[in-house]
C-alpha positions as CSV (number, residue, x, y, z in Angstrom):
1,M,-54.4,104.4,45.7
2,A,-56.1,101.8,43.7
3,G,-54.0,99.4,41.6
4,Q,-54.1,98.8,37.8
5,I,-56.5,96.2,36.5
6,L,-56.0,93.6,33.8
7,T,-58.9,92.1,32.0
8,E,-58.6,89.0,30.0
9,V,-61.1,87.9,27.5
10,S,-60.6,84.5,25.9
11,G,-62.3,82.1,23.5
12,V,-61.7,79.6,20.8
13,V,-61.9,80.9,17.2
14,D,-62.4,78.8,14.2
15,P,-59.2,79.1,11.9
16,G,-61.5,80.3,9.1
17,R,-62.5,83.4,11.2
18,V,-59.0,84.5,12.4
19,A,-58.6,87.2,9.8
20,E,-61.9,88.7,11.0
21,L,-60.8,88.7,14.6
22,V,-57.5,90.4,13.7
23,D,-59.2,92.9,11.5
24,G,-61.7,93.6,14.2
25,F,-59.0,94.1,16.8
26,R,-57.2,96.7,14.4
27,E,-60.6,98.5,14.1
28,I,-60.9,98.7,17.8
29,A,-57.5,100.0,18.3
30,A,-58.0,102.7,15.5
31,A,-61.3,103.9,17.3
32,A,-61.8,106.3,20.3
33,L,-60.6,104.4,23.3
34,P,-62.2,104.6,26.7
35,D,-60.5,106.8,29.3
36,G,-58.2,104.9,31.5
37,L,-57.5,102.1,29.0
38,L,-53.6,102.0,29.0
39,R,-52.8,99.0,26.8
40,S,-54.4,96.1,25.0
41,E,-53.0,93.0,23.3
42,L,-54.4,90.2,21.1
43,L,-52.8,86.9,21.9
44,Q,-52.8,83.6,20.1
45,G,-52.5,80.4,21.8
46,D,-52.6,76.7,20.7
47,H,-55.6,74.9,19.4
48,G,-57.4,78.1,18.3
49,Q,-57.3,79.7,21.7
50,W,-57.1,83.5,21.6
51,R,-57.0,86.0,24.3
52,I,-57.4,89.9,24.5
53,Q,-55.7,91.3,27.6
54,T,-56.3,94.9,28.5
55,L,-54.5,97.1,31.2
56,W,-56.7,99.7,33.0
57,R,-55.5,102.6,35.0
58,D,-57.9,101.4,37.9
59,Q,-61.1,99.6,38.8
60,A,-62.9,102.9,38.4
61,A,-61.8,103.2,34.9
62,L,-63.0,99.7,34.0
63,D,-66.3,100.3,35.8
64,A,-66.9,103.6,33.8
65,M,-66.2,101.6,30.5
66,R,-68.7,98.8,31.5
67,A,-71.3,101.3,32.5
68,G,-71.2,103.1,29.2
69,A,-73.8,102.9,26.3
70,E,-71.7,100.6,24.1
71,P,-71.0,96.9,25.1
72,P,-67.3,96.0,26.1
73,A,-65.3,95.7,22.8
74,A,-63.3,92.4,23.5
75,P,-66.3,90.2,24.5
76,A,-68.3,91.6,21.6
77,L,-65.4,91.0,19.1
78,L,-65.0,87.4,20.2
79,R,-68.8,87.0,19.9
80,S,-68.7,88.4,16.3
81,V,-66.5,85.7,15.2
82,G,-68.3,83.0,16.9
83,A,-66.4,82.5,20.0
84,E,-67.9,82.3,23.5
85,P,-65.9,84.8,25.6
86,V,-64.6,84.1,29.1
87,L,-63.9,87.1,31.1
88,R,-61.2,87.2,33.9
89,I,-60.5,90.4,36.0
90,L,-57.1,90.5,37.6
91,E,-55.6,93.2,40.0
92,V,-52.0,94.0,39.2
93,V,-50.0,93.6,42.5
94,G,-46.5,93.9,40.9
95,S,-44.8,94.5,37.7
96,F,-41.6,95.5,36.1
97,V,-40.2,96.6,32.8
98,T,-36.8,95.6,31.2
99,A,-34.5,98.1,29.7
100,H,-33.5,97.2,26.2
């Protein structure tokens, strides 16, 4: 069986546009989500660096989303706030969850 896929879309966002980015991410989360999307996170790094990491059930789910009529949400969101998105696609080969 094919493994899960993690996409990471990153870009540098001007501090004056961060509220737009956060609001846009919330709007995406509240909308109808593509089949096979398991989790997505908006992450802030140093020097205006932002990342959107999204976990997909498998490559087929990612491919189906990318073949849809709408452009992928994460790169579109970063572009909308003036960032040039960089996409990385990674296959999950191992993971664990801790008990709290």
